MOPAC internal coordinates of N, CA, C and O (Angstrom, degrees):
PM7 1SCF
backbone

  N    0.0000 0     0.00 0     0.00 0    0    0    0
  C    1.4587 1     0.00 0     0.00 0    1    0    0
  C    1.5262 1   109.35 1     0.00 0    2    1    0
  O    1.2310 1   120.35 1   -45.91 1    3    2    1
  N    1.3067 1   116.93 1   134.09 1    3    2    1
  C    1.4575 1   121.74 1   179.84 1    5    3    2
  C    1.5181 1   110.38 1   -75.00 1    6    5    3
  O    1.2310 1   121.36 1   -29.32 1    7    6    5
  N    1.3239 1   115.01 1   150.68 1    7    6    5
  C    1.4553 1   119.54 1   173.52 1    9    7    6
  C    1.5199 1   108.66 1   -89.77 1   10    9    7
  O    1.2310 1   120.67 1   -13.04 1   11   10    9
  N    1.3151 1   116.32 1   166.96 1   11   10    9
  C    1.4639 1   120.68 1   179.90 1   13   11   10
  C    1.5255 1   110.87 1   -59.44 1   14   13   11
  O    1.2310 1   119.90 1   146.08 1   15   14   13
  N    1.3287 1   117.79 1   -33.92 1   15   14   13
  C    1.4578 1   121.66 1  -179.63 1   17   15   14
  C    1.5258 1   112.01 1   -68.21 1   18   17   15
  O    1.2310 1   119.65 1   156.54 1   19   18   17
  N    1.3154 1   118.27 1   -23.46 1   19   18   17
  C    1.4581 1   122.08 1  -178.73 1   21   19   18
  C    1.5274 1   112.64 1   -87.39 1   22   21   19
  O    1.2310 1   120.27 1   171.93 1   23   22   21
  N    1.3101 1   117.10 1    -8.07 1   23   22   21
  C    1.4661 1   120.91 1  -179.01 1   25   23   22
  C    1.5148 1   110.68 1   -84.35 1   26   25   23
  O    1.2310 1   121.26 1   -30.40 1   27   26   25
  N    1.3045 1   115.19 1   149.60 1   27   26   25
  C    1.4481 1   122.38 1   177.91 1   29   27   26
  C    1.5225 1   108.50 1  -106.40 1   30   29   27
  O    1.2310 1   120.60 1   -42.60 1   31   30   29
  N    1.3179 1   116.45 1   137.40 1   31   30   29
  C    1.4586 1   120.62 1   178.76 1   33   31   30
  C    1.5244 1   108.86 1   -95.61 1   34   33   31
  O    1.2310 1   120.60 1   -52.47 1   35   34   33
  N    1.3223 1   116.45 1   127.53 1   35   34   33
  C    1.4582 1   121.97 1   174.47 1   37   35   34
  C    1.5210 1   107.96 1  -128.76 1   38   37   35
  O    1.2310 1   121.18 1   -26.47 1   39   38   37
  N    1.3093 1   115.36 1   153.53 1   39   38   37
  C    1.4610 1   120.00 1   177.35 1   41   39   38
  C    1.5170 1   108.01 1  -118.60 1   42   41   39
  O    1.2310 1   121.03 1   -47.55 1   43   42   41
  N    1.3067 1   115.63 1   132.45 1   43   42   41
  C    1.4561 1   121.90 1   179.66 1   45   43   42
  C    1.5159 1   109.24 1  -123.18 1   46   45   43
  O    1.2310 1   120.98 1   -34.53 1   47   46   45
  N    1.3016 1   115.73 1   145.47 1   47   46   45
  C    1.4496 1   121.64 1   173.93 1   49   47   46
  C    1.5171 1   105.96 1  -117.08 1   50   49   47
  O    1.2310 1   120.34 1   -68.34 1   51   50   49
  N    1.3212 1   116.95 1   111.66 1   51   50   49
  C    1.4575 1   120.79 1  -176.91 1   53   51   50
  C    1.5220 1   110.38 1  -126.21 1   54   53   51
  O    1.2310 1   121.31 1   -33.72 1   55   54   53
  N    1.3106 1   115.10 1   146.28 1   55   54   53
  C    1.4633 1   121.56 1   174.96 1   57   55   54
  C    1.5258 1   107.22 1  -113.40 1   58   57   55
  O    1.2310 1   120.95 1   -60.34 1   59   58   57
  N    1.3222 1   115.78 1   119.66 1   59   58   57
  C    1.4537 1   120.61 1  -176.01 1   61   59   58
  C    1.5228 1   110.13 1  -138.17 1   62   61   59
  O    1.2310 1   121.22 1   -20.53 1   63   62   61
  N    1.3187 1   115.27 1   159.47 1   63   62   61
  C    1.4599 1   120.72 1   171.52 1   65   63   62
  C    1.5282 1   107.25 1   -79.11 1   66   65   63
  O    1.2310 1   120.03 1    -9.46 1   67   66   65
  N    1.3125 1   117.54 1   170.54 1   67   66   65
  C    1.4666 1   119.85 1   179.51 1   69   67   66
  C    1.5267 1   110.99 1   -64.80 1   70   69   67
  O    1.2310 1   120.07 1   143.80 1   71   70   69
  N    1.3253 1   117.47 1   -36.20 1   71   70   69
  C    1.4636 1   120.97 1   177.58 1   73   71   70
  C    1.5305 1   110.74 1   -66.21 1   74   73   71
  O    1.2310 1   120.58 1   136.77 1   75   74   73
  N    1.3247 1   116.50 1   -43.23 1   75   74   73
  C    1.4671 1   120.58 1   177.81 1   77   75   74
  C    1.5226 1   110.62 1   -64.59 1   78   77   75
  O    1.2310 1   120.57 1   141.27 1   79   78   77
  N    1.3218 1   116.52 1   -38.73 1   79   78   77
  C    1.4659 1   120.42 1   179.47 1   81   79   78
  C    1.5214 1   109.90 1   -61.31 1   82   81   79
  O    1.2310 1   120.24 1   133.76 1   83   82   81
  N    1.3265 1   117.15 1   -46.24 1   83   82   81
  C    1.4676 1   120.61 1   179.56 1   85   83   82
  C    1.5296 1   110.62 1   -59.62 1   86   85   83
  O    1.2310 1   120.37 1   136.52 1   87   86   85
  N    1.3247 1   116.90 1   -43.48 1   87   86   85
  C    1.4615 1   121.14 1  -179.81 1   89   87   86
  C    1.5319 1   110.59 1   -65.78 1   90   89   87
  O    1.2310 1   120.66 1   136.19 1   91   90   89
  N    1.3274 1   116.34 1   -43.81 1   91   90   89
  C    1.4629 1   120.67 1   179.94 1   93   91   90
  C    1.5239 1   111.46 1   -63.05 1   94   93   91
  O    1.2310 1   120.62 1   136.53 1   95   94   93
  N    1.3060 1   116.42 1   -43.47 1   95   94   93
  C    1.4695 1   120.24 1   179.61 1   97   95   94
  C    1.5289 1   110.68 1   -64.07 1   98   97   95
  O    1.2310 1   119.95 1   142.62 1   99   98   97
  N    1.3175 1   117.70 1   -37.38 1   99   98   97
  C    1.4675 1   121.76 1   177.28 1  101   99   98
  C    1.5233 1   110.46 1   -62.84 1  102  101   99
  O    1.2310 1   120.85 1   135.59 1  103  102  101
  N    1.3337 1   115.98 1   -44.41 1  103  102  101
  C    1.4692 1   120.28 1   179.16 1  105  103  102
  C    1.5298 1   110.61 1   -63.79 1  106  105  103
  O    1.2310 1   120.49 1   134.36 1  107  106  105
  N    1.3223 1   116.67 1   -45.64 1  107  106  105
  C    1.4631 1   120.23 1  -179.68 1  109  107  106
  C    1.5291 1   111.33 1   -61.22 1  110  109  107
  O    1.2310 1   120.76 1   138.16 1  111  110  109
  N    1.3142 1   116.15 1   -41.84 1  111  110  109
  C    1.4642 1   120.34 1   178.60 1  113  111  110
  C    1.5264 1   110.35 1   -64.13 1  114  113  111
  O    1.2310 1   119.96 1   138.27 1  115  114  113
  N    1.3348 1   117.68 1   -41.73 1  115  114  113
  C    1.4639 1   121.65 1   179.27 1  117  115  114
  C    1.5266 1   111.66 1   -63.32 1  118  117  115
  O    1.2310 1   120.61 1   149.43 1  119  118  117
  N    1.3248 1   116.45 1   -30.57 1  119  118  117
  C    1.4651 1   120.95 1   179.22 1  121  119  118
  C    1.5288 1   112.28 1   -88.81 1  122  121  119
  O    1.2310 1   120.24 1  -174.52 1  123  122  121
  N    1.3259 1   117.14 1     5.48 1  123  122  121
  C    1.4644 1   122.97 1  -179.21 1  125  123  122
  C    1.5235 1   111.43 1    57.98 1  126  125  123
  O    1.2310 1   121.02 1  -136.19 1  127  126  125
  N    1.3328 1   115.65 1    43.81 1  127  126  125
  C    1.4561 1   121.83 1   177.78 1  129  127  126
  C    1.5207 1   107.95 1  -102.59 1  130  129  127
  O    1.2310 1   121.05 1   -56.25 1  131  130  129
  N    1.3166 1   115.60 1   123.75 1  131  130  129
  C    1.4567 1   121.10 1   179.75 1  133  131  130
  C    1.5208 1   109.24 1   -76.92 1  134  133  131
  O    1.2310 1   120.58 1   -47.64 1  135  134  133
  N    1.3197 1   116.50 1   132.36 1  135  134  133
  C    1.4642 1   122.12 1  -177.57 1  137  135  134
  C    1.5203 1   108.98 1  -123.27 1  138  137  135
  O    1.2310 1   121.05 1   -49.72 1  139  138  137
  N    1.3268 1   115.60 1   130.28 1  139  138  137
  C    1.4586 1   122.14 1   171.52 1  141  139  138
  C    1.5174 1   106.46 1  -115.54 1  142  141  139
  O    1.2310 1   120.64 1   -73.02 1  143  142  141
  N    1.3024 1   116.38 1   106.98 1  143  142  141
  C    1.4628 1   121.40 1  -175.62 1  145  143  142
  C    1.5207 1   110.47 1   -83.49 1  146  145  143
  O    1.2310 1   121.05 1   -48.10 1  147  146  145
  N    1.3219 1   115.60 1   131.90 1  147  146  145
  C    1.4579 1   122.22 1   176.57 1  149  147  146
  C    1.5207 1   107.30 1  -128.96 1  150  149  147
  O    1.2310 1   120.65 1   -62.25 1  151  150  149
  N    1.3021 1   116.37 1   117.75 1  151  150  149
  C    1.4547 1   120.44 1   176.45 1  153  151  150
  C    1.5205 1   106.76 1  -105.11 1  154  153  151
  O    1.2310 1   121.10 1   -63.90 1  155  154  153
  N    1.3375 1   115.50 1   116.10 1  155  154  153
  C    1.4575 1   120.61 1  -176.42 1  157  155  154
  C    1.5222 1   111.08 1   -87.97 1  158  157  155
  O    1.2310 1   121.71 1   -37.18 1  159  158  157
  N    1.3180 1   114.34 1   142.82 1  159  158  157
  C    1.4639 1   119.15 1   171.31 1  161  159  158
  C    1.5269 1   107.41 1   -74.56 1  162  161  159
  O    1.2310 1   120.29 1   -14.23 1  163  162  161
  N    1.3124 1   117.05 1   165.77 1  163  162  161
  C    1.4628 1   120.33 1   177.77 1  165  163  162
  C    1.5274 1   110.49 1   -59.52 1  166  165  163
  O    1.2310 1   120.32 1   141.45 1  167  166  165
  N    1.3286 1   116.99 1   -38.55 1  167  166  165
  C    1.4588 1   121.13 1  -179.28 1  169  167  166
  C    1.5265 1   111.02 1   -65.93 1  170  169  167
  O    1.2310 1   120.22 1   136.71 1  171  170  169
  N    1.3261 1   117.18 1   -43.29 1  171  170  169
  C    1.4606 1   120.94 1   179.47 1  173  171  170
  C    1.5237 1   110.79 1   -66.02 1  174  173  171
  O    1.2310 1   120.50 1   142.05 1  175  174  173
  N    1.3317 1   116.65 1   -37.95 1  175  174  173
  C    1.4635 1   120.22 1   178.18 1  177  175  174
  C    1.5265 1   110.42 1   -66.63 1  178  177  175
  O    1.2310 1   120.08 1   138.40 1  179  178  177
  N    1.3312 1   117.45 1   -41.60 1  179  178  177
  C    1.4618 1   120.93 1   177.18 1  181  179  178
  C    1.5262 1   110.81 1   -61.78 1  182  181  179
  O    1.2310 1   120.26 1   138.19 1  183  182  181
  N    1.3274 1   117.10 1   -41.81 1  183  182  181
  C    1.4593 1   121.19 1   178.50 1  185  183  182
  C    1.5273 1   110.58 1   -62.63 1  186  185  183
  O    1.2310 1   120.50 1   135.16 1  187  186  185
  N    1.3235 1   116.64 1   -44.84 1  187  186  185
  C    1.4666 1   120.84 1   179.86 1  189  187  186
  C    1.5285 1   110.72 1   -62.51 1  190  189  187
  O    1.2310 1   119.94 1   137.60 1  191  190  189
  N    1.3179 1   117.71 1   -42.40 1  191  190  189
  C    1.4603 1   120.72 1   177.85 1  193  191  190
  C    1.5267 1   111.24 1   -64.00 1  194  193  191
  O    1.2310 1   120.81 1   139.63 1  195  194  193
  N    1.3137 1   116.06 1   -40.37 1  195  194  193
  C    1.4676 1   120.33 1   177.87 1  197  195  194
  C    1.5123 1   111.72 1   -62.98 1  198  197  195
  O    1.2310 1   120.52 1   136.74 1  199  198  197
  N    1.3293 1   116.61 1   -43.26 1  199  198  197
  C    1.4666 1   120.62 1   178.53 1  201  199  198
  C    1.5223 1   111.46 1   -64.66 1  202  201  199
  O    1.2310 1   120.54 1   139.85 1  203  202  201
  N    1.3165 1   116.58 1   -40.15 1  203  202  201
  C    1.4633 1   120.45 1   177.80 1  205  203  202
  C    1.5237 1   110.18 1   -64.39 1  206  205  203
  O    1.2310 1   120.49 1   141.10 1  207  206  205
  N    1.3158 1   116.67 1   -38.90 1  207  206  205
  C    1.4556 1   120.76 1   179.22 1  209  207  206
  C    1.5267 1   110.61 1   -65.57 1  210  209  207
  O    1.2310 1   120.19 1   137.11 1  211  210  209
  N    1.3254 1   117.24 1   -42.89 1  211  210  209
  C    1.4664 1   120.73 1   178.02 1  213  211  210
  C    1.5234 1   111.03 1   -62.56 1  214  213  211
  O    1.2310 1   120.57 1   140.21 1  215  214  213
  N    1.3102 1   116.51 1   -39.79 1  215  214  213
  C    1.4657 1   120.58 1   178.02 1  217  215  214
  C    1.5256 1   110.13 1   -63.41 1  218  217  215
  O    1.2310 1   120.30 1   139.41 1  219  218  217
  N    1.3228 1   117.03 1   -40.59 1  219  218  217
  C    1.4573 1   120.85 1   176.99 1  221  219  218
  C    1.5160 1   111.94 1   -63.20 1  222  221  219
  O    1.2310 1   120.59 1   141.52 1  223  222  221
  N    1.3409 1   116.49 1   -38.48 1  223  222  221
  C    1.4657 1   120.20 1   177.41 1  225  223  222
  C    1.5224 1   110.34 1   -62.05 1  226  225  223
  O    1.2310 1   120.20 1   137.58 1  227  226  225
  N    1.3275 1   117.22 1   -42.42 1  227  226  225
  C    1.4683 1   121.40 1   179.63 1  229  227  226
  C    1.5173 1   111.49 1   -60.62 1  230  229  227
  O    1.2310 1   121.07 1   143.59 1  231  230  229
  N    1.3130 1   115.57 1   -36.41 1  231  230  229
  C    1.4641 1   120.69 1  -177.89 1  233  231  230
  C    1.5188 1   112.08 1   -78.58 1  234  233  231
  O    1.2310 1   120.01 1   166.85 1  235  234  233
  N    1.3255 1   117.59 1   -13.15 1  235  234  233
  C    1.4477 1   120.89 1   177.93 1  237  235  234
  C    1.5181 1   113.72 1    69.48 1  238  237  235
  O    1.2310 1   120.38 1  -149.11 1  239  238  237
  N    1.3026 1   116.87 1    30.89 1  239  238  237
  C    1.4626 1   121.10 1  -176.88 1  241  239  238
  C    1.5308 1   111.40 1   -69.88 1  242  241  239
  O    1.2310 1   120.13 1   141.79 1  243  242  241
  N    1.3162 1   117.37 1   -38.21 1  243  242  241
  C    1.4592 1   121.46 1  -175.41 1  245  243  242
  C    1.5298 1   109.94 1  -112.21 1  246  245  243
  O    1.2310 1   120.87 1   -25.67 1  247  246  245
  N    1.3157 1   115.94 1   154.33 1  247  246  245
  C    1.4640 1   120.55 1   174.23 1  249  247  246
  C    1.5264 1   108.58 1   -73.00 1  250  249  247
  O    1.2310 1   120.64 1   -12.30 1  251  250  249
  N    1.3211 1   116.38 1   167.70 1  251  250  249
  C    1.4713 1   120.37 1   179.09 1  253  251  250
  C    1.5197 1   111.53 1   -58.95 1  254  253  251
  O    1.2310 1   120.60 1   138.60 1  255  254  253
  N    1.3300 1   116.45 1   -41.40 1  255  254  253
  C    1.4672 1   120.88 1   179.08 1  257  255  254
  C    1.5212 1   110.50 1   -63.64 1  258  257  255
  O    1.2310 1   120.43 1   134.99 1  259  258  257
  N    1.3274 1   116.79 1   -45.01 1  259  258  257
  C    1.4683 1   120.65 1   178.57 1  261  259  258
  C    1.5180 1   111.06 1   -62.23 1  262  261  259
  O    1.2310 1   119.99 1   140.86 1  263  262  261
  N    1.3258 1   117.62 1   -39.14 1  263  262  261
  C    1.4676 1   121.67 1   178.09 1  265  263  262
  C    1.5293 1   110.29 1   -62.23 1  266  265  263
  O    1.2310 1   120.81 1   134.30 1  267  266  265
  N    1.3450 1   116.06 1   -45.70 1  267  266  265
  C    1.4623 1   119.84 1  -179.36 1  269  267  266
  C    1.5174 1   111.45 1   -64.62 1  270  269  267
  O    1.2310 1   120.27 1   139.21 1  271  270  269
  N    1.3273 1   117.09 1   -40.79 1  271  270  269
  C    1.4645 1   120.44 1   178.08 1  273  271  270
  C    1.5248 1   110.72 1   -63.36 1  274  273  271
  O    1.2310 1   120.43 1   137.95 1  275  274  273
  N    1.3307 1   116.79 1   -42.05 1  275  274  273
  C    1.4590 1   120.85 1   179.45 1  277  275  274
  C    1.5282 1   110.53 1   -64.96 1  278  277  275
  O    1.2310 1   120.55 1   134.23 1  279  278  277
  N    1.3241 1   116.55 1   -45.77 1  279  278  277
  C    1.4605 1   120.25 1   179.43 1  281  279  278
  C    1.5271 1   110.79 1   -61.81 1  282  281  279
  O    1.2310 1   120.57 1   138.71 1  283  282  281
  N    1.3156 1   116.51 1   -41.29 1  283  282  281
  C    1.4614 1   120.65 1   178.64 1  285  283  282
  C    1.5324 1   110.13 1   -61.58 1  286  285  283
  O    1.2310 1   120.96 1   134.75 1  287  286  285
  N    1.3148 1   115.77 1   -45.25 1  287  286  285
  C    1.4706 1   119.99 1   177.93 1  289  287  286
  C    1.5267 1   111.23 1   -64.41 1  290  289  287
  O    1.2310 1   120.76 1   134.67 1  291  290  289
  N    1.3257 1   116.15 1   -45.33 1  291  290  289
  C    1.4597 1   121.21 1  -176.27 1  293  291  290
  C    1.5195 1   112.66 1   -64.46 1  294  293  291
  O    1.2310 1   120.92 1   134.29 1  295  294  293
  N    1.2954 1   115.85 1   -45.71 1  295  294  293
  C    1.4652 1   119.98 1  -174.80 1  297  295  294
  C    1.5206 1   112.71 1  -101.65 1  298  297  295
  O    1.2310 1   120.49 1  -176.31 1  299  298  297
  N    1.3486 1   116.67 1     3.69 1  299  298  297
  C    1.4601 1   122.50 1   175.72 1  301  299  298
  C    1.5334 1   112.69 1    53.98 1  302  301  299
  O    1.2310 1   121.71 1  -134.87 1  303  302  301
  N    1.3285 1   114.32 1    45.13 1  303  302  301
  C    1.4640 1   118.30 1   177.96 1  305  303  302
  C    1.5171 1   108.48 1  -148.44 1  306  305  303
  O    1.2310 1   121.00 1   -18.09 1  307  306  305
  N    1.3099 1   115.69 1   161.91 1  307  306  305
  C    1.4627 1   121.18 1   176.62 1  309  307  306
  C    1.5173 1   109.07 1   -88.85 1  310  309  307
  O    1.2310 1   120.98 1   -48.89 1  311  310  309
  N    1.3038 1   115.73 1   131.11 1  311  310  309
  C    1.4767 1   119.68 1  -179.85 1  313  311  310
  C    1.5111 1   110.66 1  -103.13 1  314  313  311
  O    1.2310 1   120.10 1   180.00 1  315  314  313

């Protein structure tokens, strides 16, 4: 049996029906996987997406045009 120190923490974002959720939780429990469920409000999800976008801008992953197109798509407005 692994110790807590030997476990790796991963975060997943999944969209499931209530039936799928019940099945998934049963499987996770059977595999002895600890689950901390977080249900985000629309506002919290928007904030998280905005923060991720700002972090991407800092890293310079996208060109200015690509950033503007993404922001326009994300926030449904012309920048």
